[in-house]
N, C-alpha and C positions, 0 to 999 in steps of 0.2 A: 764216370756217369753222371754222378751228382753235379759237376760243372755243367755238362751238357743240357742237364734238365733246368738248370737255374736259367741258362742262357736263352731257353725256349719260353720260359716262363715271363722273362723280362721283355722279349720279344712280343709276345703275346699281349702282355698288358700294355705295350706302348702302341700296338696297333689298334687295341680298343680305345685308348684315351685319344689315339688320332683322330678314329672315327667320331667318338664322343665330341670332342672338341669342334671338329668340323660341322656336326650336326647343330651345335650350340651356336656357331657362327652364322649358319643358313637361317636357324630359327628367329636369332636376335635381328638378322636383316628382315625375314619376312614381317616380323612383329612391327617394326619400323614401317614396313611397306603398308600393311594393313591399317595401322593408326593414322598414317598420312592419308590414306584413302578414306576414311571414316571422318576424319577432320575435313576433307574437302566436301564430302557428301553432306555433312553437318552444316557447313558453311552455305552451300548451295541451295540446302533446304530453307536455312534461316533466311537467305536473301529472297527465297521465293514467300516466305511467310512474311516478311517485311511489306512485300508488296501487295500481299491480300489485305493485311491491316490497313495499309493507306487506303485501298480501295473501299473497304468496309467502313472506315471513317468518312469517306468523300460520299458514299450512297447514304450513309445516316443523315448527313446534314443537307444533303441534294438529292432528293428521291429519283430525279430525272437524270442523275449523272450516268454517262456512258463513256467517258472519255478514255477510260483506262489508264494504265501508267505507261509510258514510254520506257523504252530499255534505258536503265540509268545505271550509272557505276556506284557500287557501293560494297565497302568491305572487302575491297580485292577482286570483287566479281562484278555481276549485274543483277539487277531483277527487272522485271516487266510483268504487266497484268493486262490482259485482253479481256474484253467485256463483250459479251455476245447474248442473244435470248435464246433460250431452250425451251423445248415443250417436251414433257413426259406425262404420258396417260391424261392427255388433254388439259395438264396444267402448265401455265407458263412461267417460267423462271428467268432470273437473271443469272449468267454464269460468268464467274470469275476463273480465269485460267492463269495462275500466278508461275511463272518461270524464273527460277535463280541459276545462277552459274558461278563458279568458283574454280579457278585453276583447271579448266578443261572438264569439270563436273557438272552435270545439270540435274536439277531435280524440279518437278512439276506438282502444284497442288491445284484441286479443281473444287471450286466452291459453288454451291448453288442457292440462290437467295429466293425466297417468296414473298411477296407482298402481304402484310399482314391485313387482315380483314375484321371489322367490329363485330362480325358474326360469331367469331371463335371466342368471345368473351362470355362467361356467364353473367358477369356483372361488371359495367363499365360506367363510371360516374366522374364527370367534370367537376362537378361542385355538389354540395349537399345541403338540404334545407330540413334534414330528418336523420336519424340514427339507426342504424341496423340494430333490431332489438331481440329480446328474448323470445323465442318462437319463431324467428326468421331463419331459413336454411338457404344458404347461396351454394351452388354447385358450379364447378367449372372455373377457369380462370377469372379472378377478380382482380380489377384494377381500380384505384381512385387516384386522380390527377393530383389532388393535394395530399390530405390526410384520410384515414379510413375512419369513419365515424361510428361508434359503437355503445350500446348501452344494455347493460345485462349479460347474458351469454349467448348471442348468436352464433350460429354453426356454419363455419365456412369450410367447405368440403374438399375445394380445390385450392391451388396455389393464389395466394393474395400478394399483390404487389402495390406500392403506393410511392409518392414522392417524399412525403413529411411525417411518416410513422402514422401511429394509432391514436386516434383522438377519443379517449375514454370518458363517458360521462354517466356515471360517476367514476371516479379513479379506480374503483374496486371492481368496474367490469372485467368480466372474464371471458373473451371471444374465443371461440373454440376454433384455432387454426389448424385444422387437420391435414391439410395440403401442403403446408410450408408457407413461409413469409419471408419478404424482402423489401426493405425501404430503400429510398434513394433512386427509384426506377422513375424516369421521366419520360412518359408517353402522352402528347397532346390529344385533344380530342378536336379532330378538324374534318368530319366526314364531308365528302363531296357528293351530295346526294343530286348535283346537276348532272352527274354521269348517268344516274337511275333515270332521272327526267330524259335525259337523252335516247336512253333505251326503249323508255316507253313511246316516244315519238317515232322512233325508228322502225320498230318491228313490234310494238306493243299495243298499247291502247289509252289514250287519253280522254277522260271526261273533261268537258268545258262547257260552259252555258252557251257559247255564240249567240249571246243577247247583250248588246252595248249596254241597254238600260238596266239589266239585271245579269251582270258579270259573274256572279257566285253559283256554285253547284254544291248540292248535297247528294251522296250516292249511297243509298241504301243497297248493301248487298248480303245475300245468303249463300254460303257454299255449300253444295250438294255433294253427296256421296258418290255421284256417278260422273265426277270430274266436270260439272257444269257449275255456272253461277246465276242466280236468279237477281235480278237488279232493277231498281228504279231510281229515277232522279227528281229533284226540284231545285228551282233557282231563286235568287233573292238579289235586289239591288244593294242592300245595305248588310246581309248576313243575319238581320234581325226578324226581318218579316219575308216569310217564305211562300212561294206558290205551291199549289197542291202538287202532290206526287203524280209523276207520270204513269201509265201502264207499266206493267212489270214485262221483262224481257228475260228469257232464260238461254243462254248460249254456253257451247263448251268453252273452256278457258282456252284450248288451243287455238279455236276459233276466234274468240274475242281479240286474245292476244298471243300471237305464236310464240313470241319469245318469253311469256309468262309475267311480263311486267306492264302493270296498270297503274295510271296516275290520275289524280284529280286535280286539275290546275284551277286555283282559286277556290278550293273547295275542301270537303271533307268525307270521310268514309264512315258509314254506320254498319258493323259487320256482326256476323256469327255464323254457326254452321260447322260442316266437315269438309276438309279438304282432301280431294283425290288428286295428286300431281303436284307440280312444283309452281309457284305464284308469289310476287312480290306486289303489294300495295305501297304506293307513295303518293301521299297527301302534301299538296304544294300551295305556298302561299303565291308564287309567281312561276312562271314556266321554267325558270333557271334553277330553281332550288336554292337560290341565293337572296332571298328578299332582305331588305334593309328595315321595313317596316312593317307592322303587324306581328311582331313575334313575341314569344314568351307566354308565361302564364295569363290564360284568359283570351288570348287571339282567337279571332273568329274562324280562321281558315288554316290548312296545314295540319289537321287533326285526324285522328283515327279515334271513333267511339266504338267499344266493344260493349254490346248490350246482353249479350250471353255467351257460353262457352264456345270458342274457336278450337277445334282438334282435327287430328289427322285422321284419315280413314284407318289408314295402317300405323298404329303407334310403333315407332322405332326401338322402344324399349321391349316389345314382345315380338314384332315383327322384324327381323333383323334384315330382310331385304326391302324395307319400306324405302320408298324415294320420294314421300311427301315431304315438301319442306314449304314453308310460309314465311316471307319477309313482311315486316309491318314497318314501314319507314315513315316519319312523321318530319314535316319541316318545324313542328311545333310540338304537340303532345300526344301521347295516346291515353285515353281516358277511359276506364270502368265506368260505365253509367250507374246511377243510383237505382236500386230496385232492392227495397227492403225484404222481399219474400224470394230472392233468387237463391241464397244460401251459398256453398261454394261454386267457384268458377274456375275452369281451366283455359289457359291461354297457351297454345302450342304453336311456337314461332319464334323468329328472332326480331326482337324489337329495338329500333333505333329513333332516339327523338333528339333531332340536330340541335334546337332552340331551347327546348323545355325537357319534360320528362314524363314517366309513367305516373298517372294521377288516379286515385281513387275519388269520385264525386261525393261529397257530403260523407265522408268515412266515419265522422263521428256521430252522425245521424242514424246509423244502423242500430237495431236493437239487440244484436248480438256480435259476436266476431266468427268469421268464417275463414276459410282458406282460398287464397289465390294461388292455384296451382300452375306454376309457369314451367313449360318444356321450351328450353332453348336458352336465350339470354336476353339481356336487356343492357344498351347502350344508351347514355343520356348525359344531357347538358346538367341536370340536376336530379338530385335524389330527393323524392317527398316522402312524407308520411302516407302510410296506408292504415293506420290503426289510431284510436286514441290514446293518451298518454297512459290510461289505466289498462290497456291491452283488453279492453272489453267490448270494443265497437269496431266495425270495420273489417279489413282483410289482413291476415297474416302472409307474409311473403313466403312462399313454400316453392323454391325453384329447384328443378333439375335440368342438369346439362344435358345436352343433345350432342353426343360424341361425334356425330358425323360432321358437325360443324368445324372440327380441326381440319378436314380436307374437303368439305363440299358445302357450299353456301348457296342461300337461295338466290335466284336470278336477279342480277343487277345490284347485288348488295354492295355499299359503298366499301372502298379500301381504308384502310386507317393511315396511308401514306408514309409508311416506314416498312421496313424489311426485316424478315428473321430468316436465320440460316437454315435450310432444308437439310442439307447433305454436305459432307466435308470429307473429300479422298485425298489422302495424304500418303 
C-alpha cells in the first residue's frame, strides 16, 4: 500500500510540475511579445513626436510655414506631419497631425497652435527708459524683450519672462515675483497694426481730413453708456495750428463701425467716457500703419490722448458676463494729458504703442501722487516713467489683468507673429 501511494504521489507532483513548467514557458513567451509590442509602439510614438518637434521648430522661425513634413524614413520606421487649419468655438488654430510608424505599428499625435496676441500680456516692453518701482503693481503675463528693470519692491502678480535677466537699480532692490519668473525667453516686438488699419477700411470707419492743404485730423471722442459715441473733428496743415472743431455727432458704434474698428489716418484721438460693447481705436501716422517718419516720442500724429477716465459699463471683475472690450492702438504713443485737479484716473482696455509708449504728460509737475488704475494690459516699444524719482508726483502704475484676454481680444488687435501650443493629444 505504501509503494502504491508513493507512486501516486510522484505522478501527481510530476503532473503539477509539467503544468507549471508549461505555464512558465507561455508566460515567458507572452512577456517577450508584450515587450516587443511596447517597444514598437514607443518607437512609432517617438517617430511621430520627432515630426511634431520639426514642425514646431519650422513654424517658430517662419510663422507662415504650412508645408508639413513629408513621409520620411527614420529610426527603422517613418514620420509624417500634416498641417491644416482648424476652427473650434470661432477660434482659428493651426493643427499638426504627426504620424509615426515602426514595424507595422502606427501612432498619431495631434497638436493645435494658436497665434499669440499682444493683448494677452499684462505688460510687454521692448525697451525701457524707466524702472518698475515701489508702489507699482503689474498683473498678468509680463515680458521684457531685453532685461526687466526694477527699483525698490514693485509687485508682479503674473509670470515674468525676459531675455536677459533682471536689471536692479540699486542692486538691493527686491521685486516681488509672485507669479514665477524665467529668463532667456526671446519674444520680439513686431506688431502689424497694418492689419488693424485694413479692418478699419474694410468694414469699420476711418477718420481722415480729405483736405489736401490740411491733411491732418484730430478726433475728440466720448464713449457713452448706451453703446454710442459722440465725436467732433478738427484739421491742420502742420499739426500745430488747428481749425475750429466741427459740430458734434452721436452715433451707435455698431453703425459707425460695424466690425468695431475705428482708425484716424494722419491723426490723433482724444478720448474719455464709458464703453458699452467692443471697439478698437487705431491712431495712424499713415494709412498702412508702417510709417518710416514722424514716429517716436513727440510725434504729432498716431497718438491717443486720454484726458479723463475711460471705463467699461460692465466691469468684468464684477459682471462675469461682460462683453465690453476696448483696444487702444497707437502707431506712436498713448498719453495721459496733464490735469492737476483730476486725481486718480482709470483706463480699462488693451493698450499697444508700436513706436513709443504709455506716457504721463508733465508727470513731475503734479502737486501730488495719484493712481493710474489700468484694467487690461500695455504692450509698448518703450517703458516710460510715470512718477518723479521721489514718488511724490505723478501717477503710480496700478494694473489689474483682464483674464478674458487669454481667450478673447478686442476687434482687430494685432497678433504677436508667433504661436503657442493650445492643446496636445497624444
